[in-house]
Structure formats: structure tokens, C-alpha cells
ROSE-4610 file (N, C-alpha, C; in Angstrom, 1 decimal, always signed):
// ROSE-4610
residu = [M/M/M/M/M/M/G/G/G/A/A/A/M/M/M/P/P/P/E/E/E/D/D/D/D/D/D/L/L/L/V/V/V/R/R/R/H/H/H/V/V/V/A/A/A/G/G/G/M/M/M/L/L/L/S/S/S/V/V/V/S/S/S/P/P/P/E/E/E/H/H/H/A/A/A/R/R/R/K/K/K/V/V/V/I/I/I/A/A/A/D/D/D/I/I/I/L/L/L/D/D/D/Y/Y/Y/F/F/F/N/N/N/E/E/E/T/T/T/V/V/V/E/E/E/S/S/S/Y/Y/Y/V/V/V/R/R/R/R/R/R/R/R/R/H/H/H/A/A/A/E/E/E/C/C/C/Q/Q/Q/L/L/L/C/C/C/G/G/G/M/M/M/R/R/R/N/N/N/E/E/E/E/E/E/I/I/I/F/F/F/T/T/T/L/L/L/L/L/L/Q/Q/Q/G/G/G/E/E/E/L/L/L/G/G/G/A/A/A/R/R/R/L/L/L/V/V/V/A/A/A/A/A/A/P/P/P/Q/Q/Q/L/L/L/S/S/S/L/L/L/R/R/R/Q/Q/Q/L/L/L/R/R/R/R/R/R/M/M/M/I/I/I/Y/Y/Y/G/G/G]
num = [1/1/1/2/2/2/3/3/3/4/4/4/5/5/5/6/6/6/7/7/7/8/8/8/9/9/9/10/10/10/11/11/11/12/12/12/13/13/13/14/14/14/15/15/15/16/16/16/17/17/17/18/18/18/19/19/19/20/20/20/21/21/21/22/22/22/23/23/23/24/24/24/25/25/25/26/26/26/27/27/27/28/28/28/29/29/29/30/30/30/31/31/31/32/32/32/33/33/33/34/34/34/35/35/35/36/36/36/37/37/37/38/38/38/39/39/39/40/40/40/41/41/41/42/42/42/43/43/43/44/44/44/45/45/45/46/46/46/47/47/47/48/48/48/49/49/49/50/50/50/51/51/51/52/52/52/53/53/53/54/54/54/55/55/55/56/56/56/57/57/57/58/58/58/59/59/59/60/60/60/61/61/61/62/62/62/63/63/63/64/64/64/65/65/65/66/66/66/67/67/67/68/68/68/69/69/69/70/70/70/71/71/71/72/72/72/73/73/73/74/74/74/75/75/75/76/76/76/77/77/77/78/78/78/79/79/79/80/80/80/81/81/81/82/82/82/83/83/83/84/84/84/85/85/85/86/86/86/87/87/87/88/88/88/89/89/89/90/90/90]
x = [+12.0/+11.2/+11.1/+11.4/+11.3/+9.9/+9.6/+8.3/+8.1/+6.8/+6.5/+7.0/+7.4/+7.8/+6.6/+6.8/+5.7/+4.9/+5.6/+5.0/+4.1/+4.5/+3.7/+2.4/+2.5/+1.4/+0.4/+0.9/+0.1/-0.6/+0.1/-0.5/-1.6/-1.4/-2.5/-3.7/-3.4/-4.5/-5.3/-4.6/-5.4/-6.1/-5.5/-6.1/-7.4/-7.3/-8.4/-9.5/-9.1/-10.1/-10.9/-10.2/-10.8/-11.3/-11.0/-11.3/-10.7/-9.4/-8.7/-7.4/-6.8/-5.6/-4.4/-3.4/-2.2/-1.6/-1.6/-1.0/-1.8/-3.2/-4.0/-3.8/-3.7/-3.4/-2.1/-1.1/+0.2/+0.1/-0.7/-1.0/-1.7/-2.7/-3.4/-2.4/-1.6/-0.7/+0.3/+0.8/+1.8/+1.1/-0.1/-0.8/-1.0/-1.3/-1.5/-0.1/+0.9/+2.3/+2.7/+2.4/+2.7/+2.0/+0.7/-0.1/+0.6/+1.0/+1.6/+3.0/+3.7/+5.0/+5.1/+3.9/+3.9/+4.4/+5.3/+5.8/+4.7/+4.9/+4.0/+3.8/+4.9/+4.9/+4.1/+4.3/+3.5/+2.1/+1.8/+0.4/-0.3/+0.4/-0.2/-0.5/+0.5/+0.3/-0.8/-0.9/-1.9/-3.3/-3.5/-4.8/-5.2/-4.2/-4.5/-5.1/-4.5/-5.0/-6.4/-6.6/-7.9/-9.0/-8.7/-9.7/-10.0/-9.0/-9.2/-10.1/-10.0/-10.9/-12.3/-12.5/-13.8/-14.4/-13.6/-14.1/-13.8/-13.0/-12.7/-11.7/-11.8/-10.8/-9.7/-8.5/-7.3/-7.5/-8.2/-8.4/-9.0/-10.1/-10.7/-9.8/-9.1/-8.2/-7.1/-6.4/-5.3/-5.8/-7.0/-7.6/-7.9/-8.5/-8.8/-7.5/-6.4/-5.2/-4.6/-4.6/-4.1/-4.8/-6.1/-6.8/-6.5/-6.4/-6.1/-4.7/-3.8/-2.4/-2.3/-3.0/-3.0/-3.7/-4.6/-5.4/-4.8/-3.7/-3.1/-2.6/-2.5/-2.1/-0.7/+0.2/+1.5/+1.4/+1.0/+0.7/+1.9/+1.7/+2.7/+2.9/+4.1/+4.3/+3.3/+3.0/+2.0/+2.6/+1.9/+2.3/+1.4/+2.0/+1.3/+0.7/-0.3/-0.9/+0.2/+1.1/+2.2/+3.1/+3.4/+4.2/+3.5/+2.2/+1.4/+1.4/+1.2/+1.2/+2.6/+3.7/+5.0/+5.2/+4.6/+4.7/+4.0/+3.0/+2.3/+2.9/+3.3/+3.7/+5.2/+5.9/+7.3/+7.7]
y = [+26.9/+26.0/+26.4/+25.5/+25.9/+25.8/+26.5/+26.5/+25.1/+24.8/+23.6/+23.7/+22.5/+22.4/+22.6/+23.1/+23.3/+22.0/+20.8/+19.6/+19.2/+19.6/+19.3/+20.2/+21.4/+22.3/+21.7/+21.1/+20.5/+19.3/+18.5/+17.3/+17.7/+18.6/+19.1/+19.7/+20.4/+21.0/+19.9/+19.0/+17.9/+17.0/+16.7/+15.9/+16.6/+17.9/+18.6/+18.7/+19.0/+19.2/+17.9/+16.7/+15.4/+14.7/+15.2/+14.6/+13.2/+13.1/+11.8/+12.0/+10.9/+10.9/+11.5/+12.0/+12.5/+11.5/+10.2/+9.1/+9.0/+9.0/+8.9/+10.1/+11.3/+12.5/+12.4/+11.9/+11.7/+10.8/+9.7/+8.8/+9.5/+10.3/+11.0/+11.9/+12.7/+13.6/+12.8/+11.7/+10.9/+10.4/+10.0/+9.5/+10.6/+11.8/+13.0/+13.3/+13.3/+13.6/+12.6/+11.3/+10.2/+10.4/+10.8/+11.1/+12.2/+13.2/+14.3/+14.1/+13.1/+12.7/+11.7/+11.2/+10.1/+10.7/+9.9/+10.4/+10.3/+11.1/+11.1/+9.7/+9.0/+7.6/+6.7/+6.8/+5.9/+6.3/+7.6/+8.0/+7.5/+7.6/+7.1/+5.6/+4.9/+3.4/+3.0/+3.7/+3.4/+3.7/+4.9/+5.4/+4.5/+4.1/+3.3/+2.0/+1.4/+0.1/+0.3/+1.4/+1.6/+1.8/+2.5/+2.8/+1.5/+0.7/-0.6/-1.5/-1.5/-2.3/-1.8/-0.5/+0.1/-0.2/-0.8/-1.2/-0.1/+0.8/+1.9/+1.3/+1.9/+1.5/+2.5/+2.0/+2.8/+4.2/+4.4/+5.7/+6.6/+6.2/+7.0/+7.3/+6.2/+6.4/+7.4/+7.3/+8.3/+9.7/+9.9/+11.2/+11.7/+10.9/+11.2/+11.6/+10.8/+11.0/+12.3/+12.7/+14.0/+15.1/+15.1/+16.1/+16.0/+14.9/+14.7/+15.3/+14.9/+15.4/+16.9/+17.5/+19.0/+19.7/+18.9/+19.5/+19.2/+18.5/+18.2/+19.4/+19.5/+20.6/+21.1/+20.3/+20.6/+19.9/+20.6/+20.1/+19.3/+18.2/+17.4/+18.1/+17.8/+18.3/+17.8/+18.5/+18.1/+16.9/+15.7/+14.5/+14.2/+13.7/+13.3/+11.9/+11.5/+10.2/+9.1/+9.3/+8.4/+8.3/+9.4/+9.3/+8.5/+8.7/+8.0/+6.5/+6.2/+4.7/+4.1/+4.9/+4.3/+4.1/+4.9/+4.7/+3.3/+3.0/+1.7/+0.5/+0.7/-0.5/-0.5/+0.5/+0.6/+1.0]
z = [+29.3/+28.5/+27.1/+26.1/+24.7/+24.2/+23.2/+22.5/+21.8/+21.5/+20.8/+19.4/+18.9/+17.5/+16.6/+15.4/+14.5/+14.3/+14.2/+14.0/+15.2/+16.4/+17.6/+17.5/+17.0/+16.9/+15.8/+14.7/+13.7/+14.3/+15.0/+15.6/+16.5/+17.4/+18.3/+17.5/+16.5/+15.7/+15.0/+14.4/+13.7/+14.7/+15.8/+16.9/+17.4/+17.7/+18.2/+17.1/+15.9/+14.8/+14.5/+14.6/+14.3/+15.6/+16.7/+18.0/+18.1/+17.8/+17.9/+18.7/+19.0/+19.8/+19.0/+19.7/+19.0/+18.1/+18.5/+17.7/+16.4/+16.5/+15.3/+14.4/+15.0/+14.2/+13.4/+14.1/+13.4/+12.2/+12.4/+11.2/+10.1/+10.4/+9.4/+8.6/+9.4/+8.8/+7.9/+8.4/+7.6/+6.3/+6.4/+5.2/+4.2/+4.6/+3.7/+3.1/+3.9/+3.3/+2.3/+2.6/+1.6/+0.3/+0.4/-0.8/-1.7/-1.0/-1.8/-2.2/-1.6/-2.0/-3.1/-3.5/-4.5/-5.8/-6.5/-7.7/-8.8/-9.9/-11.0/-11.5/-11.7/-12.3/-11.4/-10.1/-9.1/-9.1/-9.2/-9.3/-10.5/-11.7/-12.9/-12.9/-12.4/-12.3/-11.3/-10.2/-9.2/-9.7/-10.3/-10.8/-12.0/-12.9/-14.0/-13.6/-12.6/-12.1/-11.4/-10.7/-10.1/-11.1/-12.2/-13.2/-14.0/-14.2/-14.9/-14.1/-12.8/-11.9/-12.0/-12.4/-12.5/-13.9/-14.8/-16.1/-17.2/-16.9/-17.9/-18.9/-20.1/-21.2/-21.1/-21.7/-21.6/-22.2/-23.3/-23.9/-22.9/-22.2/-21.2/-20.0/-19.6/-18.4/-18.7/-19.9/-20.1/-20.2/-20.8/-20.9/-19.5/-18.6/-17.2/-16.5/-16.7/-16.0/-16.3/-17.6/-18.0/-17.2/-17.1/-16.3/-14.8/-14.3/-12.8/-12.5/-13.3/-13.1/-13.1/-14.0/-14.0/-12.9/-12.2/-11.1/-9.7/-9.7/-8.4/-7.7/-6.4/-5.6/-6.2/-6.3/-7.0/-8.3/-9.4/-10.7/-11.2/-11.8/-12.5/-13.9/-14.5/-15.8/-16.8/-17.8/-18.8/-19.5/-19.5/-20.1/-21.3/-22.4/-23.5/-23.3/-24.1/-23.9/-24.1/-25.0/-25.2/-24.0/-23.3/-22.1/-21.0/-20.9/-19.9/-20.2/-21.5/-21.9/-21.5/-21.8/-21.5/-20.0/-19.2/-17.7/-17.3/-18.0/-17.7/-18.4/-19.6/-20.4/-20.7/-20.4/-20.6/-22.0]
């Protein structure tokens, strides 16, 4: 009998930690991986739209995004305000 695959170990760990089914644990893991696989451009566009819905102005949003991008687990490259604007408006 072969040992469990690392992914199976992770599913069991998450399922046990959250007291959920293995299927639900797989969904949680997939959602987390999707979050960390999001491109910088997609992240900037998504967060810009979210911040606009909260009533923030572009000047505030772009400054906030610069800080958020630098604090991500795998930090994005340092982007200027101009580069951020270009991602939104082309």
C-alpha cells in the first residue's frame, strides 16, 4: 500500500481543523490557492472596484493598493501610481 499523497494529507488536516467534510476542505483549499494565484493586474482591478463601492477616491485607493501589494505573502513588484492607474484605465 502506497502512502497518502501530500494533497490528501492537507485535505485531512484542513477537514479536521475546520470540522468539515473532505469535499468542503478541498473547496477551501482551492479558494485559497485561487486567491494566491491572482495576478497583480486582477488584484488591482478587483480591489479598486471594491474600494470605489466603499466610496473611496482614486487618490486614496491607489495609495492603499501600493501598501497592500507590498504586504502580500508573495509581494508584487513595486508599482508607481501611474502604473496602477494604467491597469485600471489602460
